[in-house]
C-alpha positions in Angstrom: 0.0 0.0 0.0 1.3 3.4 -0.9 1.5 5.7 2.1 3.1 8.6 0.4 1.2 11.9 0.1 0.6 13.3 -3.5 2.1 16.6 -4.6 -1.3 18.2 -4.2 -1.6 16.8 -0.5 2.0 18.1 0.1 1.1 21.6 -1.3 -2.0 21.6 0.9 0.1 20.9 3.9 2.6 23.6 3.2 -0.1 26.1 2.6 -1.9 25.2 5.8 1.3 25.3 7.8 2.2 28.8 6.5 -1.2 30.1 7.4 -1.1 28.6 10.9 2.5 29.9 11.5 1.8 33.4 10.1 -2.0 34.0 10.3 -3.0 32.2 13.6 -0.5 33.0 16.2 -0.9 32.2 19.9 -1.7 35.8 20.5 -4.6 35.8 17.9 -5.9 32.7 19.5 -5.9 34.1 22.8 -7.8 37.1 21.6 -10.3 34.8 19.9 -10.8 32.9 23.2 -11.2 36.2 25.0 -13.9 37.2 22.5 -15.9 34.1 23.0 -14.1 31.2 21.2 -15.1 31.7 17.6 -14.0 34.2 14.9 -16.0 34.2 11.7 -13.1 36.1 10.0 -10.7 33.2 10.7 -13.2 30.8 9.4 -13.5 33.0 6.3 -9.7 32.7 5.9 -10.0 29.0 5.9 -12.6 29.3 3.2 -10.1 31.5 1.2 -7.7 28.7 1.4 -10.2 26.3 -0.1 -10.7 24.2 3.0 -14.5 24.6 3.3 -14.8 23.3 -0.4 -12.2 20.5 0.1 -14.8 17.6 0.4 -17.7 19.2 -1.3 -18.5 17.3 -4.6 -17.4 19.3 -7.8 -21.1 19.3 -8.9 -21.9 21.5 -6.2 -18.9 24.1 -6.4 -16.4 22.1 -4.2 -13.0 20.5 -4.9 -14.2 17.0 -4.6 -11.2 15.8 -2.4 -11.3 12.8 0.0 -10.7 11.9 3.5 -6.8 12.0 3.3 -6.9 15.7 2.1 -9.2 16.5 5.1 -6.8 14.5 7.3 -3.9 16.7 6.2 -5.7 19.9 6.6 -6.8 18.8 10.3 -3.4 17.9 11.3 -2.1 21.2 10.4 -4.9 23.0 12.2 -4.0 20.9 15.1 -0.5 22.3 15.2 -2.0 25.8 15.8 -4.9 24.5 18.0 -7.1 26.5 15.7 -10.6 27.0 17.4 -12.7 27.4 14.2 -14.9 24.0 13.7 -13.6 23.0 10.2 -14.2 19.6 11.1 -17.9 20.2 11.5 -17.8 21.3 7.9 -16.3 18.0 6.8 -19.0 16.3 8.8 -21.9 18.3 7.4 -20.5 17.8 3.8 -20.3 14.0 4.3 -23.8 13.7 5.6 -25.4 16.1 3.1 -23.6 14.6 0.1 -24.4 10.9 1.0 -27.9 11.2 2.4 -29.5 14.5 1.7 -32.1 15.0 -1.3 -30.7 16.7 -4.2 -32.6 19.9 -3.6 -31.2 20.2 -0.2 -27.6 19.5 -1.6 -28.2 22.1 -4.2 -29.3 24.7 -1.7 -26.6 24.1 1.0 -23.4 22.5 -0.4 -22.3 25.4 -2.6 -22.9 27.8 0.3 -20.8 25.4 2.6 -18.1 25.4 -0.1 -17.8 29.0 -0.3 -17.7 29.6 3.5 -20.9 31.5 3.4 -22.8 28.9 5.5 -21.5 27.1 8.5 -23.5 23.9 9.2 -22.7 21.7 12.4 -24.1 18.4 14.0 -26.2 18.7 17.1 -26.7 15.2 18.3 -25.6 14.9 21.9 -28.3 14.6 24.6 -27.6 14.4 28.3 -29.0 10.8 28.7 -27.2 9.4 25.6 -23.6 9.0 27.1 -22.2 8.7 23.6 -24.7 6.3 22.4 -26.1 7.3 19.0 -29.2 5.0 19.2 -30.3 7.1 22.3 -32.4 10.0 21.1 -35.3 11.7 22.8 -35.7 14.4 20.3 -39.2 14.3 18.7 -40.1 15.2 15.1 -43.7 15.8 13.9 -45.2 16.2 10.4 -46.7 19.6 9.6 -48.5 20.8 6.5 -45.2 22.4 5.2 -42.7 19.7 6.4 -41.6 18.8 9.9 -41.2 20.5 13.4 -38.7 19.4 15.9 -38.8 19.6 19.7 -35.4 18.7 21.3 -32.6 19.8 23.6 -29.1 19.2 22.3 -25.8 19.8 24.2 -22.3 21.0 23.4 -23.2 22.0 19.9 -20.0 23.4 18.3 -20.3 27.2 18.0 -24.0 26.7 18.2 -25.0 30.3 18.7 -22.8 31.5 15.7 -23.6 28.9 12.9 -26.2 29.1 10.2 -27.8 25.7 10.5 -27.8 22.4 12.4 -28.1 18.7 11.5 -30.3 17.2 14.1 -31.2 13.6 14.7 -34.9 13.1 16.1 -37.5 10.3 16.5 -40.0 10.2 13.5 -42.5 7.3 13.2 -40.4 5.2 15.8 -37.0 5.5 14.2 -34.3 8.0 14.1 -34.4 10.5 11.2 -32.0 13.2 10.3 -33.2 16.9 9.8 -31.7 20.4 9.0 -32.8 23.3 11.1 -31.7 26.8 10.4 -30.5 28.8 13.4 -32.7 31.9 12.4 -35.8 29.8 12.3 -38.6 30.2 14.8 -38.4 28.1 17.9 -34.6 27.9 17.9 -32.9 29.0 21.0 -29.1 28.4 21.4 -27.2 29.4 24.6 -23.5 29.9 23.9 -20.5 29.4 26.3 -16.8 28.9 26.2 -15.4 25.3 26.6 -12.3 24.1 28.4 -10.0 24.3 25.4 -11.2 27.9 24.6 -13.6 27.0 21.8 -17.2 27.8 21.7 -20.3 25.6 22.1 -24.0 26.0 23.0 -27.0 24.3 24.5 -29.6 24.1 21.8 -33.4 24.1 22.5 -35.7 23.5 19.7 -39.5 24.2 20.3 -41.5 23.0 17.4 -38.9 24.5 15.2 -39.4 24.0 11.3 -37.1 21.4 9.9 -36.2 19.9 6.6 -36.0 16.1 6.4 -32.6 14.8 5.2 -33.1 11.1 5.5 -35.3 8.6 7.4 -32.2 6.3 7.7 -31.0 8.6 10.4 -29.0 6.2 12.4 -26.8 5.2 9.6 -26.4 8.8 8.5 -25.5 9.8 12.1 -22.9 6.9 12.4 -21.2 8.2 9.3 -21.2 11.7 10.6 -19.7 10.7 13.9 -17.1 8.4 12.2 -16.1 11.5 10.1 -15.9 13.5 13.2 -13.7 11.0 14.8 -11.3 10.7 12.0 -11.0 14.6 12.1 -10.4 14.6 15.6 -7.7 11.9 15.4 -5.9 13.9 12.7 -6.2 17.2 14.8 -4.8 15.5 17.8 -1.8 14.2 15.9 -1.0 17.8 15.1 -1.5 18.9 18.7 0.6 16.1 19.9 3.3 16.8 17.3 3.7 20.4 18.6 3.4 19.2 22.3 6.3 16.9 21.8 8.4 19.5 19.9 7.8 22.0 22.5 8.6 19.7 25.4 11.8 18.5 23.7 12.9 22.1 23.1 12.3 22.9 26.8 14.4 19.9 27.9 17.4 21.2 25.8 17.0 24.7 27.2 16.2 24.1 30.9 19.4 23.5 33.0 20.0 21.9 36.3 23.6 21.2 37.6 25.0 23.2 34.9 23.7 20.8 32.1 20.5 20.7 30.0 18.0 18.4 31.7 17.8 16.6 28.2 20.9 14.9 29.3 19.3 13.1 32.1 18.7 9.5 31.0 15.3 9.2 32.9 14.0 12.2 31.0 15.4 10.9 27.6 13.5 7.6 28.1 10.2 9.5 28.9 10.7 11.6 25.8 11.3 8.5 23.7 8.0 7.1 25.1 6.2 10.3 24.2 7.5 10.0 20.6 6.5 6.4 20.4 2.9 7.2 21.5 2.8 10.0 19.0 3.8 7.7 16.1 1.3 5.1 17.2 -1.2 7.8 17.1 -0.2 9.0 13.8 -0.5 5.5 12.2 -4.0 5.0 13.7 -5.1 8.4 12.4 -4.0 7.3 8.9 -5.9 4.0 9.5 -9.1 5.9 10.6 -9.0 8.1 7.5 -8.3 5.2 5.1 -11.2 3.3 6.5 -13.9 6.0 6.1 -14.9 4.6 2.8 -15.2 1.0 4.0 -18.6 -0.8 4.6 -20.2 0.6 7.8 -19.5 -2.4 10.1 -15.7 -2.4 9.2 -15.7 1.3 9.3 -17.3 1.5 12.8 -14.9 -0.8 14.3 -11.9 0.8 12.7 -12.9 4.2 13.9 -13.4 3.0 17.5 -9.9 1.3 17.4 -8.4 4.4 16.3 -10.0 6.5 19.0 -9.0 4.1 21.7 -5.2 4.5 20.6 -5.6 8.2 20.1 -7.3 8.5 23.6 -4.4 6.7 25.1 -1.8 8.7 23.4 -3.3 12.1 24.0 -3.5 11.4 27.7 0.2 10.1 27.9 1.8 12.8 25.7 -0.2 15.6 27.6 0.5 14.4 30.9 4.2 13.8 30.2 4.5 17.2 28.8 3.2 18.8 31.9 5.4 16.8 34.2 8.5 17.4 32.3 7.7 21.1 32.1 7.0 21.5 35.9 4.8 24.4 37.1 5.1 26.5 33.7 3.4 23.6 32.0 0.0 24.6 33.5 0.2 28.4 33.3 -2.2 30.2 31.1 0.5 32.4 29.5 2.3 29.3 28.2 1.1 27.6 25.0 1.9 24.2 26.3 -1.0 24.3 28.9 -3.4 25.0 26.0 -2.0 22.0 24.2 -2.7 20.0 27.2 -6.2 21.3 27.7 -7.0 20.7 24.0 -5.8 17.0 24.3 -7.8 16.4 27.5 -11.0 17.8 25.8 -10.3 15.8 22.5 -10.1 12.6 24.5 -13.8 13.0 25.4 -14.9 14.3 22.1 -16.9 11.8 20.0 -16.8 9.4 22.8 -14.1 8.8 25.3 -11.6 6.0 25.4 -13.6 3.8 27.7 -16.6 4.1 25.5 -14.7 3.2 22.4 -13.0 0.3 24.1 -16.5 -1.0 24.7 -17.2 -0.4 21.1 -14.2 -2.4 19.9 -15.1 -5.3 22.4 -18.6 -5.3 21.1 -17.5 -5.7 17.5 -15.0 -8.6 18.0 -16.5 -11.7 16.5 -14.4 -14.9 16.0 -11.2 -13.9 17.5 -10.0 -11.9 20.6 -7.6 -9.8 18.3 -8.4 -6.3 18.3 -7.4 -5.9 14.6 -8.9 -9.2 13.4 
């Protein structure tokens, strides 16, 4: 199997890295956090780079690229711990292009591609505990379509976006709907999250909605798996920078007149960090490559990837803080923000324990995780 990136993918990585290094400094990020955790101007810059159009089909004004291109982009965004939810754009694009009626695709995909519209998934409920088949939201038919009554939690940038993709019960099964934020009966309450990004509690009270698909669980599983793959790639970028920052600190910090990087115990811990990073990177590649596989195979692969990424994120983040000492948790130091991001990512799209259960449940004839 060829694991080399194409010239176009390398060009995409280079362009993203330049933007992160020059256009999304730590100071700019801190200002965005202070302003609420979301900057439409920064999201617009991502659109200008072509990222919002990356996975939109060419027929709807996009670039028609695949999961590996999205992975490359998310890795580079992770290096800068970029707050704007580009991953949600990839999630929405995947759901709409695979499951929405053609009229809905024609209405929304070109707007998503241009960056004019930001659409996010609003699926989490308090009682679900990461389970996708637990959904108390209700949909009712109306003379003009459907109306939704629901409460969804931790919706990314929920008070700033243009529309939501919402699962709800319709005729005894989960269906997927699109709800515009400006519609009647839509009430988002925004707040900042632990890593500095923005989310919202979303309340829908007979809000008008457009039906996307009655096979909502399958579409929701695809959406979440796409989100997991994006989170894995983003986490690799964050861990890459966390490790680089830590190794640089070990070479600069001195005790007894020598850099602490010369201490054998710390060198071993640094080597363990690097090993966990590379394990995470390989599983991130595996996750993105499996997005096009049949649903049972894809679901198991993404759960496997999230287990490894969860373990690696916890290890790399904690080792970085411990080897830095007190400065590793100060707000003025970027290392603490890498650590907070890794901690939050470990719980995003299902925590490690949840996905370990998913891997276990999907084992069949053998106890081997990768069978």
